[in-house]
PyMOL commands that place a pseudoatom at each C-alpha (Angstrom):
pseudoatom trace, name=CA, resn=MET, resi=1, chain=A, elem=C, hetatm=0, pos=[-34.863, -11.295, 30.370]
pseudoatom trace, name=CA, resn=LYS, resi=2, chain=A, elem=C, hetatm=0, pos=[-33.312, -8.763, 28.023]
pseudoatom trace, name=CA, resn=ARG, resi=3, chain=A, elem=C, hetatm=0, pos=[-34.724, -8.644, 24.511]
pseudoatom trace, name=CA, resn=PHE, resi=4, chain=A, elem=C, hetatm=0, pos=[-32.649, -7.843, 21.477]
pseudoatom trace, name=CA, resn=SER, resi=5, chain=A, elem=C, hetatm=0, pos=[-33.975, -5.888, 18.571]
pseudoatom trace, name=CA, resn=ILE, resi=6, chain=A, elem=C, hetatm=0, pos=[-33.740, -7.226, 15.043]
pseudoatom trace, name=CA, resn=VAL, resi=7, chain=A, elem=C, hetatm=0, pos=[-31.273, -4.415, 14.268]
pseudoatom trace, name=CA, resn=SER, resi=8, chain=A, elem=C, hetatm=0, pos=[-28.866, -5.492, 17.023]
pseudoatom trace, name=CA, resn=ILE, resi=9, chain=A, elem=C, hetatm=0, pos=[-29.072, -9.104, 15.856]
pseudoatom trace, name=CA, resn=LEU, resi=10, chain=A, elem=C, hetatm=0, pos=[-28.327, -8.056, 12.273]
pseudoatom trace, name=CA, resn=ILE, resi=11, chain=A, elem=C, hetatm=0, pos=[-25.337, -5.991, 13.421]
pseudoatom trace, name=CA, resn=VAL, resi=12, chain=A, elem=C, hetatm=0, pos=[-23.871, -8.966, 15.289]
pseudoatom trace, name=CA, resn=PHE, resi=13, chain=A, elem=C, hetatm=0, pos=[-24.494, -11.194, 12.274]
pseudoatom trace, name=CA, resn=ALA, resi=14, chain=A, elem=C, hetatm=0, pos=[-22.729, -8.691, 9.998]
pseudoatom trace, name=CA, resn=ILE, resi=15, chain=A, elem=C, hetatm=0, pos=[-19.697, -8.684, 12.306]
pseudoatom trace, name=CA, resn=LEU, resi=16, chain=A, elem=C, hetatm=0, pos=[-19.443, -12.493, 12.324]
pseudoatom trace, name=CA, resn=ILE, resi=17, chain=A, elem=C, hetatm=0, pos=[-19.873, -13.041, 8.595]
pseudoatom trace, name=CA, resn=ARG, resi=18, chain=A, elem=C, hetatm=0, pos=[-17.377, -11.587, 6.154]
pseudoatom trace, name=CA, resn=ASN, resi=19, chain=A, elem=C, hetatm=0, pos=[-17.841, -10.192, 2.686]
pseudoatom trace, name=CA, resn=SER, resi=20, chain=A, elem=C, hetatm=0, pos=[-18.809, -13.447, 1.024]
pseudoatom trace, name=CA, resn=GLU, resi=21, chain=A, elem=C, hetatm=0, pos=[-18.494, -12.076, -2.535]
pseudoatom trace, name=CA, resn=GLN, resi=22, chain=A, elem=C, hetatm=0, pos=[-14.744, -11.519, -2.162]
pseudoatom trace, name=CA, resn=ASP, resi=23, chain=A, elem=C, hetatm=0, pos=[-14.295, -14.864, -0.431]
pseudoatom trace, name=CA, resn=LEU, resi=24, chain=A, elem=C, hetatm=0, pos=[-16.367, -16.644, -3.061]
pseudoatom trace, name=CA, resn=ASP, resi=25, chain=A, elem=C, hetatm=0, pos=[-14.133, -15.146, -5.768]
pseudoatom trace, name=CA, resn=PHE, resi=26, chain=A, elem=C, hetatm=0, pos=[-11.091, -16.585, -3.971]
pseudoatom trace, name=CA, resn=VAL, resi=27, chain=A, elem=C, hetatm=0, pos=[-12.394, -20.133, -3.445]
pseudoatom trace, name=CA, resn=THR, resi=28, chain=A, elem=C, hetatm=0, pos=[-13.644, -20.405, -7.029]
pseudoatom trace, name=CA, resn=SER, resi=29, chain=A, elem=C, hetatm=0, pos=[-10.354, -19.227, -8.557]
pseudoatom trace, name=CA, resn=GLY, resi=30, chain=A, elem=C, hetatm=0, pos=[-8.396, -22.492, -8.392]
pseudoatom trace, name=CA, resn=PRO, resi=31, chain=A, elem=C, hetatm=0, pos=[-7.915, -25.886, -6.769]
pseudoatom trace, name=CA, resn=MET, resi=32, chain=A, elem=C, hetatm=0, pos=[-8.742, -25.939, -3.053]
pseudoatom trace, name=CA, resn=CYS, resi=33, chain=A, elem=C, hetatm=0, pos=[-8.136, -28.288, -0.135]
pseudoatom trace, name=CA, resn=ILE, resi=34, chain=A, elem=C, hetatm=0, pos=[-10.997, -28.418, 2.380]
pseudoatom trace, name=CA, resn=MET, resi=35, chain=A, elem=C, hetatm=0, pos=[-10.010, -29.157, 5.978]
pseudoatom trace, name=CA, resn=ASN, resi=36, chain=A, elem=C, hetatm=0, pos=[-12.430, -29.804, 8.816]
pseudoatom trace, name=CA, resn=GLN, resi=37, chain=A, elem=C, hetatm=0, pos=[-11.781, -27.285, 11.606]
pseudoatom trace, name=CA, resn=ALA, resi=38, chain=A, elem=C, hetatm=0, pos=[-12.742, -29.586, 14.505]
pseudoatom trace, name=CA, resn=HIS, resi=39, chain=A, elem=C, hetatm=0, pos=[-10.660, -32.579, 13.454]
pseudoatom trace, name=CA, resn=GLY, resi=40, chain=A, elem=C, hetatm=0, pos=[-7.896, -31.055, 11.299]
pseudoatom trace, name=CA, resn=GLU, resi=41, chain=A, elem=C, hetatm=0, pos=[-8.611, -33.611, 8.570]
pseudoatom trace, name=CA, resn=TYR, resi=42, chain=A, elem=C, hetatm=0, pos=[-8.979, -33.104, 4.824]
pseudoatom trace, name=CA, resn=LEU, resi=43, chain=A, elem=C, hetatm=0, pos=[-12.151, -33.865, 2.896]
pseudoatom trace, name=CA, resn=TYR, resi=44, chain=A, elem=C, hetatm=0, pos=[-11.354, -36.446, 0.230]
pseudoatom trace, name=CA, resn=LEU, resi=45, chain=A, elem=C, hetatm=0, pos=[-12.657, -39.322, -1.875]
pseudoatom trace, name=CA, resn=ASN, resi=46, chain=A, elem=C, hetatm=0, pos=[-11.309, -42.848, -1.524]
pseudoatom trace, name=CA, resn=ARG, resi=47, chain=A, elem=C, hetatm=0, pos=[-11.437, -45.225, -4.484]
pseudoatom trace, name=CA, resn=ASP, resi=48, chain=A, elem=C, hetatm=0, pos=[-12.410, -48.082, -2.146]
pseudoatom trace, name=CA, resn=GLU, resi=49, chain=A, elem=C, hetatm=0, pos=[-15.300, -46.423, -0.265]
pseudoatom trace, name=CA, resn=ILE, resi=50, chain=A, elem=C, hetatm=0, pos=[-18.145, -47.031, -2.706]
pseudoatom trace, name=CA, resn=PHE, resi=51, chain=A, elem=C, hetatm=0, pos=[-21.837, -47.089, -1.773]
pseudoatom trace, name=CA, resn=ASP, resi=52, chain=A, elem=C, hetatm=0, pos=[-23.083, -48.370, -5.156]
pseudoatom trace, name=CA, resn=THR, resi=53, chain=A, elem=C, hetatm=0, pos=[-22.360, -47.900, -8.865]
pseudoatom trace, name=CA, resn=ASP, resi=54, chain=A, elem=C, hetatm=0, pos=[-23.471, -44.244, -8.768]
pseudoatom trace, name=CA, resn=ARG, resi=55, chain=A, elem=C, hetatm=0, pos=[-22.284, -43.103, -5.330]
pseudoatom trace, name=CA, resn=ARG, resi=56, chain=A, elem=C, hetatm=0, pos=[-18.957, -42.827, -3.531]
pseudoatom trace, name=CA, resn=TYR, resi=57, chain=A, elem=C, hetatm=0, pos=[-18.782, -41.864, 0.162]
pseudoatom trace, name=CA, resn=ALA, resi=58, chain=A, elem=C, hetatm=0, pos=[-17.215, -38.518, 1.081]
pseudoatom trace, name=CA, resn=ARG, resi=59, chain=A, elem=C, hetatm=0, pos=[-14.795, -38.871, 3.985]
pseudoatom trace, name=CA, resn=THR, resi=60, chain=A, elem=C, hetatm=0, pos=[-12.118, -37.013, 5.887]
pseudoatom trace, name=CA, resn=ALA, resi=61, chain=A, elem=C, hetatm=0, pos=[-8.720, -38.677, 6.090]
pseudoatom trace, name=CA, resn=ARG, resi=62, chain=A, elem=C, hetatm=0, pos=[-7.491, -39.478, 9.601]
pseudoatom trace, name=CA, resn=ASP, resi=63, chain=A, elem=C, hetatm=0, pos=[-4.460, -41.126, 7.968]
pseudoatom trace, name=CA, resn=THR, resi=64, chain=A, elem=C, hetatm=0, pos=[-2.652, -38.600, 5.744]
pseudoatom trace, name=CA, resn=ASN, resi=65, chain=A, elem=C, hetatm=0, pos=[-1.085, -41.474, 3.773]
pseudoatom trace, name=CA, resn=LEU, resi=66, chain=A, elem=C, hetatm=0, pos=[-4.497, -41.808, 2.107]
pseudoatom trace, name=CA, resn=LEU, resi=67, chain=A, elem=C, hetatm=0, pos=[-4.112, -38.383, 0.506]
pseudoatom trace, name=CA, resn=SER, resi=68, chain=A, elem=C, hetatm=0, pos=[-2.729, -38.715, -2.985]
pseudoatom trace, name=CA, resn=GLY, resi=69, chain=A, elem=C, hetatm=0, pos=[-4.448, -35.790, -4.659]
pseudoatom trace, name=CA, resn=SER, resi=70, chain=A, elem=C, hetatm=0, pos=[-8.019, -36.903, -3.997]
pseudoatom trace, name=CA, resn=GLN, resi=71, chain=A, elem=C, hetatm=0, pos=[-8.291, -34.109, -1.400]
pseudoatom trace, name=CA, resn=VAL, resi=72, chain=A, elem=C, hetatm=0, pos=[-8.167, -31.437, -4.136]
pseudoatom trace, name=CA, resn=TRP, resi=73, chain=A, elem=C, hetatm=0, pos=[-11.471, -29.812, -5.090]
pseudoatom trace, name=CA, resn=TYR, resi=74, chain=A, elem=C, hetatm=0, pos=[-12.763, -27.252, -7.567]
pseudoatom trace, name=CA, resn=ILE, resi=75, chain=A, elem=C, hetatm=0, pos=[-15.442, -24.922, -6.234]
pseudoatom trace, name=CA, resn=GLU, resi=76, chain=A, elem=C, hetatm=0, pos=[-17.674, -23.910, -9.159]
pseudoatom trace, name=CA, resn=ARG, resi=77, chain=A, elem=C, hetatm=0, pos=[-19.895, -20.870, -8.794]
pseudoatom trace, name=CA, resn=ASN, resi=78, chain=A, elem=C, hetatm=0, pos=[-23.541, -20.982, -9.865]
pseudoatom trace, name=CA, resn=ASP, resi=79, chain=A, elem=C, hetatm=0, pos=[-25.425, -17.909, -11.101]
pseudoatom trace, name=CA, resn=ASP, resi=80, chain=A, elem=C, hetatm=0, pos=[-27.323, -17.565, -7.795]
pseudoatom trace, name=CA, resn=GLY, resi=81, chain=A, elem=C, hetatm=0, pos=[-24.132, -17.525, -5.656]
pseudoatom trace, name=CA, resn=SER, resi=82, chain=A, elem=C, hetatm=0, pos=[-24.368, -21.165, -4.596]
pseudoatom trace, name=CA, resn=VAL, resi=83, chain=A, elem=C, hetatm=0, pos=[-21.565, -23.529, -5.619]
pseudoatom trace, name=CA, resn=LYS, resi=84, chain=A, elem=C, hetatm=0, pos=[-20.875, -27.034, -6.847]
pseudoatom trace, name=CA, resn=ILE, resi=85, chain=A, elem=C, hetatm=0, pos=[-17.910, -28.902, -5.319]
pseudoatom trace, name=CA, resn=ARG, resi=86, chain=A, elem=C, hetatm=0, pos=[-16.046, -31.172, -7.767]
pseudoatom trace, name=CA, resn=ASN, resi=87, chain=A, elem=C, hetatm=0, pos=[-13.176, -33.504, -6.950]
pseudoatom trace, name=CA, resn=ARG, resi=88, chain=A, elem=C, hetatm=0, pos=[-10.145, -32.972, -9.180]
pseudoatom trace, name=CA, resn=ASP, resi=89, chain=A, elem=C, hetatm=0, pos=[-8.934, -36.588, -9.342]
pseudoatom trace, name=CA, resn=TYR, resi=90, chain=A, elem=C, hetatm=0, pos=[-12.283, -38.316, -9.789]
pseudoatom trace, name=CA, resn=ASN, resi=91, chain=A, elem=C, hetatm=0, pos=[-14.196, -35.497, -11.562]
pseudoatom trace, name=CA, resn=GLU, resi=92, chain=A, elem=C, hetatm=0, pos=[-17.172, -36.248, -9.286]
pseudoatom trace, name=CA, resn=TYR, resi=93, chain=A, elem=C, hetatm=0, pos=[-19.511, -33.754, -7.602]
pseudoatom trace, name=CA, resn=LEU, resi=94, chain=A, elem=C, hetatm=0, pos=[-20.360, -33.791, -3.898]
pseudoatom trace, name=CA, resn=TYR, resi=95, chain=A, elem=C, hetatm=0, pos=[-24.032, -33.933, -3.046]
pseudoatom trace, name=CA, resn=ALA, resi=96, chain=A, elem=C, hetatm=0, pos=[-26.500, -34.604, -0.237]
pseudoatom trace, name=CA, resn=PRO, resi=97, chain=A, elem=C, hetatm=0, pos=[-28.846, -37.362, -1.483]
pseudoatom trace, name=CA, resn=SER, resi=98, chain=A, elem=C, hetatm=0, pos=[-32.562, -37.882, -1.000]
pseudoatom trace, name=CA, resn=ASN, resi=99, chain=A, elem=C, hetatm=0, pos=[-34.031, -39.278, 2.212]
pseudoatom trace, name=CA, resn=ASP, resi=100, chain=A, elem=C, hetatm=0, pos=[-33.763, -42.789, 0.734]
pseudoatom trace, name=CA, resn=PHE, resi=101, chain=A, elem=C, hetatm=0, pos=[-29.982, -42.586, 1.250]
pseudoatom trace, name=CA, resn=ALA, resi=102, chain=A, elem=C, hetatm=0, pos=[-29.988, -40.893, 4.647]
pseudoatom trace, name=CA, resn=TYR, resi=103, chain=A, elem=C, hetatm=0, pos=[-27.793, -42.466, 7.294]
pseudoatom trace, name=CA, resn=ASP, resi=104, chain=A, elem=C, hetatm=0, pos=[-30.495, -42.100, 9.970]
pseudoatom trace, name=CA, resn=ASN, resi=105, chain=A, elem=C, hetatm=0, pos=[-33.077, -39.560, 11.182]
pseudoatom trace, name=CA, resn=GLU, resi=106, chain=A, elem=C, hetatm=0, pos=[-30.376, -37.078, 12.235]
pseudoatom trace, name=CA, resn=ARG, resi=107, chain=A, elem=C, hetatm=0, pos=[-27.740, -37.550, 9.528]
pseudoatom trace, name=CA, resn=ARG, resi=108, chain=A, elem=C, hetatm=0, pos=[-27.710, -37.596, 5.753]
pseudoatom trace, name=CA, resn=ASN, resi=109, chain=A, elem=C, hetatm=0, pos=[-24.739, -39.216, 3.967]
pseudoatom trace, name=CA, resn=VAL, resi=110, chain=A, elem=C, hetatm=0, pos=[-22.653, -36.986, 1.717]
pseudoatom trace, name=CA, resn=PHE, resi=111, chain=A, elem=C, hetatm=0, pos=[-21.695, -38.721, -1.513]
pseudoatom trace, name=CA, resn=ALA, resi=112, chain=A, elem=C, hetatm=0, pos=[-19.849, -37.985, -4.722]
pseudoatom trace, name=CA, resn=TRP, resi=113, chain=A, elem=C, hetatm=0, pos=[-21.834, -38.735, -7.861]
pseudoatom trace, name=CA, resn=GLN, resi=114, chain=A, elem=C, hetatm=0, pos=[-19.716, -41.275, -9.783]
pseudoatom trace, name=CA, resn=ARG, resi=115, chain=A, elem=C, hetatm=0, pos=[-20.965, -40.276, -13.222]
pseudoatom trace, name=CA, resn=LYS, resi=116, chain=A, elem=C, hetatm=0, pos=[-17.850, -38.344, -14.195]
pseudoatom trace, name=CA, resn=GLY, resi=117, chain=A, elem=C, hetatm=0, pos=[-18.429, -34.609, -14.615]
pseudoatom trace, name=CA, resn=GLU, resi=118, chain=A, elem=C, hetatm=0, pos=[-22.198, -34.940, -14.338]
pseudoatom trace, name=CA, resn=ALA, resi=119, chain=A, elem=C, hetatm=0, pos=[-23.660, -32.661, -11.671]
pseudoatom trace, name=CA, resn=VAL, resi=120, chain=A, elem=C, hetatm=0, pos=[-26.820, -33.475, -9.708]
pseudoatom trace, name=CA, resn=ILE, resi=121, chain=A, elem=C, hetatm=0, pos=[-29.420, -31.005, -8.452]
pseudoatom trace, name=CA, resn=GLU, resi=122, chain=A, elem=C, hetatm=0, pos=[-28.728, -31.978, -4.820]
pseudoatom trace, name=CA, resn=GLY, resi=123, chain=A, elem=C, hetatm=0, pos=[-25.088, -30.994, -5.417]
pseudoatom trace, name=CA, resn=ASP, resi=124, chain=A, elem=C, hetatm=0, pos=[-25.579, -27.258, -4.952]
pseudoatom trace, name=CA, resn=TRP, resi=125, chain=A, elem=C, hetatm=0, pos=[-24.189, -25.785, -1.722]
pseudoatom trace, name=CA, resn=TRP, resi=126, chain=A, elem=C, hetatm=0, pos=[-24.201, -22.436, 0.076]
pseudoatom trace, name=CA, resn=LEU, resi=127, chain=A, elem=C, hetatm=0, pos=[-20.929, -21.257, 1.630]
pseudoatom trace, name=CA, resn=ASP, resi=128, chain=A, elem=C, hetatm=0, pos=[-20.985, -18.983, 4.692]
pseudoatom trace, name=CA, resn=PHE, resi=129, chain=A, elem=C, hetatm=0, pos=[-17.674, -17.247, 5.428]
pseudoatom trace, name=CA, resn=PHE, resi=130, chain=A, elem=C, hetatm=0, pos=[-16.669, -16.280, 8.982]
pseudoatom trace, name=CA, resn=ASN, resi=131, chain=A, elem=C, hetatm=0, pos=[-14.078, -13.862, 10.384]
pseudoatom trace, name=CA, resn=ASP, resi=132, chain=A, elem=C, hetatm=0, pos=[-11.887, -16.696, 11.712]
pseudoatom trace, name=CA, resn=ASN, resi=133, chain=A, elem=C, hetatm=0, pos=[-11.502, -17.823, 8.050]
pseudoatom trace, name=CA, resn=SER, resi=134, chain=A, elem=C, hetatm=0, pos=[-13.764, -20.815, 8.589]
pseudoatom trace, name=CA, resn=ILE, resi=135, chain=A, elem=C, hetatm=0, pos=[-16.600, -21.699, 6.249]
pseudoatom trace, name=CA, resn=SER, resi=136, chain=A, elem=C, hetatm=0, pos=[-19.843, -23.548, 6.731]
pseudoatom trace, name=CA, resn=ILE, resi=137, chain=A, elem=C, hetatm=0, pos=[-21.037, -25.642, 3.796]
pseudoatom trace, name=CA, resn=ARG, resi=138, chain=A, elem=C, hetatm=0, pos=[-24.815, -25.963, 3.606]
pseudoatom trace, name=CA, resn=SER, resi=139, chain=A, elem=C, hetatm=0, pos=[-26.905, -28.042, 1.215]
pseudoatom trace, name=CA, resn=LYS, resi=140, chain=A, elem=C, hetatm=0, pos=[-29.006, -25.759, -0.961]
pseudoatom trace, name=CA, resn=THR, resi=141, chain=A, elem=C, hetatm=0, pos=[-31.598, -28.504, -1.456]
pseudoatom trace, name=CA, resn=TYR, resi=142, chain=A, elem=C, hetatm=0, pos=[-32.063, -29.476, 2.195]
pseudoatom trace, name=CA, resn=ASP, resi=143, chain=A, elem=C, hetatm=0, pos=[-30.667, -26.455, 4.091]
pseudoatom trace, name=CA, resn=GLU, resi=144, chain=A, elem=C, hetatm=0, pos=[-28.481, -28.810, 6.164]
pseudoatom trace, name=CA, resn=TYR, resi=145, chain=A, elem=C, hetatm=0, pos=[-24.879, -28.234, 7.245]
pseudoatom trace, name=CA, resn=MET, resi=146, chain=A, elem=C, hetatm=0, pos=[-22.117, -30.592, 6.117]
pseudoatom trace, name=CA, resn=TYR, resi=147, chain=A, elem=C, hetatm=0, pos=[-19.894, -31.886, 8.918]
pseudoatom trace, name=CA, resn=ALA, resi=148, chain=A, elem=C, hetatm=0, pos=[-17.271, -34.526, 9.734]
pseudoatom trace, name=CA, resn=ALA, resi=149, chain=A, elem=C, hetatm=0, pos=[-18.675, -37.043, 12.214]
pseudoatom trace, name=CA, resn=GLY, resi=150, chain=A, elem=C, hetatm=0, pos=[-17.358, -37.570, 15.727]
pseudoatom trace, name=CA, resn=ASP, resi=151, chain=A, elem=C, hetatm=0, pos=[-14.975, -40.305, 16.810]
pseudoatom trace, name=CA, resn=GLY, resi=152, chain=A, elem=C, hetatm=0, pos=[-17.779, -42.772, 17.486]
pseudoatom trace, name=CA, resn=PHE, resi=153, chain=A, elem=C, hetatm=0, pos=[-18.418, -42.999, 13.737]
pseudoatom trace, name=CA, resn=ALA, resi=154, chain=A, elem=C, hetatm=0, pos=[-14.783, -42.912, 12.615]
pseudoatom trace, name=CA, resn=SER, resi=155, chain=A, elem=C, hetatm=0, pos=[-12.555, -45.791, 11.636]
pseudoatom trace, name=CA, resn=ARG, resi=156, chain=A, elem=C, hetatm=0, pos=[-8.824, -45.836, 12.271]
pseudoatom trace, name=CA, resn=THR, resi=157, chain=A, elem=C, hetatm=0, pos=[-8.173, -44.197, 8.882]
pseudoatom trace, name=CA, resn=THR, resi=158, chain=A, elem=C, hetatm=0, pos=[-11.297, -42.272, 7.830]
pseudoatom trace, name=CA, resn=ARG, resi=159, chain=A, elem=C, hetatm=0, pos=[-14.219, -40.306, 9.216]
pseudoatom trace, name=CA, resn=PRO, resi=160, chain=A, elem=C, hetatm=0, pos=[-17.673, -40.132, 7.568]
pseudoatom trace, name=CA, resn=VAL, resi=161, chain=A, elem=C, hetatm=0, pos=[-19.071, -36.862, 6.282]
pseudoatom trace, name=CA, resn=PHE, resi=162, chain=A, elem=C, hetatm=0, pos=[-22.770, -36.157, 6.777]
pseudoatom trace, name=CA, resn=THR, resi=163, chain=A, elem=C, hetatm=0, pos=[-25.229, -33.290, 6.753]
pseudoatom trace, name=CA, resn=TRP, resi=164, chain=A, elem=C, hetatm=0, pos=[-27.000, -32.581, 10.037]
pseudoatom trace, name=CA, resn=ARG, resi=165, chain=A, elem=C, hetatm=0, pos=[-30.733, -32.927, 9.410]
pseudoatom trace, name=CA, resn=ASP, resi=166, chain=A, elem=C, hetatm=0, pos=[-31.840, -30.437, 12.088]
pseudoatom trace, name=CA, resn=ARG, resi=167, chain=A, elem=C, hetatm=0, pos=[-32.035, -27.346, 9.884]
pseudoatom trace, name=CA, resn=ASN, resi=168, chain=A, elem=C, hetatm=0, pos=[-31.990, -24.973, 12.838]
pseudoatom trace, name=CA, resn=GLN, resi=169, chain=A, elem=C, hetatm=0, pos=[-28.722, -26.204, 14.289]
pseudoatom trace, name=CA, resn=GLN, resi=170, chain=A, elem=C, hetatm=0, pos=[-25.127, -26.050, 13.112]
pseudoatom trace, name=CA, resn=VAL, resi=171, chain=A, elem=C, hetatm=0, pos=[-22.845, -28.633, 14.745]
pseudoatom trace, name=CA, resn=SER, resi=172, chain=A, elem=C, hetatm=0, pos=[-19.344, -27.850, 16.018]
pseudoatom trace, name=CA, resn=GLN, resi=173, chain=A, elem=C, hetatm=0, pos=[-17.779, -30.258, 13.492]
pseudoatom trace, name=CA, resn=GLY, resi=174, chain=A, elem=C, hetatm=0, pos=[-19.479, -28.342, 10.662]
pseudoatom trace, name=CA, resn=TYR, resi=175, chain=A, elem=C, hetatm=0, pos=[-16.843, -25.658, 10.094]
pseudoatom trace, name=CA, resn=TRP, resi=176, chain=A, elem=C, hetatm=0, pos=[-14.204, -25.990, 7.411]
pseudoatom trace, name=CA, resn=PHE, resi=177, chain=A, elem=C, hetatm=0, pos=[-11.147, -24.171, 6.094]
pseudoatom trace, name=CA, resn=MET, resi=178, chain=A, elem=C, hetatm=0, pos=[-10.473, -23.836, 2.373]
pseudoatom trace, name=CA, resn=ARG, resi=179, chain=A, elem=C, hetatm=0, pos=[-6.969, -23.154, 1.150]
pseudoatom trace, name=CA, resn=ARG, resi=180, chain=A, elem=C, hetatm=0, pos=[-5.104, -23.399, -2.115]
pseudoatom trace, name=CA, resn=CYS, resi=181, chain=A, elem=C, hetatm=0, pos=[-3.337, -26.689, -2.644]
for i in range(1, 181): cmd.bond("trace and resi %d" % i, "trace and resi %d" % (i + 1))
show_as sticks, trace
zoom trace
């Protein structure tokens, strides 16, 4: 079996990941739409998909008639290079909640905090930028990748958004595109 040196691994990694500083400047400069690469669906918030008085489910829209502006997000840069993701229409921040609100042992729900404009510590995310213009969105608190669930979890109109709880594995539905909207 051929072994790779740490230098060769770092070179490959540098080729795959772009200059994140420039990309981070772009995504934090105005309203963005976030589309899941695997499903071609936009991340959005639905007024009717409420978990409790503090939490709203994050979803992707399988039915584009659901999109009425709630798919527009502001990406806000933190001092350490991580970001907060705030919905324009609802003024609510995305976050990955504690284990008490996990979907199961493999998946953690992604919610929006319904206290308007109030950020939560679990709402900080790392963005990794790739040469195909895709982005991975990773919880800073839990080091888990955000993804849009497969068809088995989806309804006719929406698809749940989770983080994958295996920290060593990115899932194929965990790549996103951000564009101005």
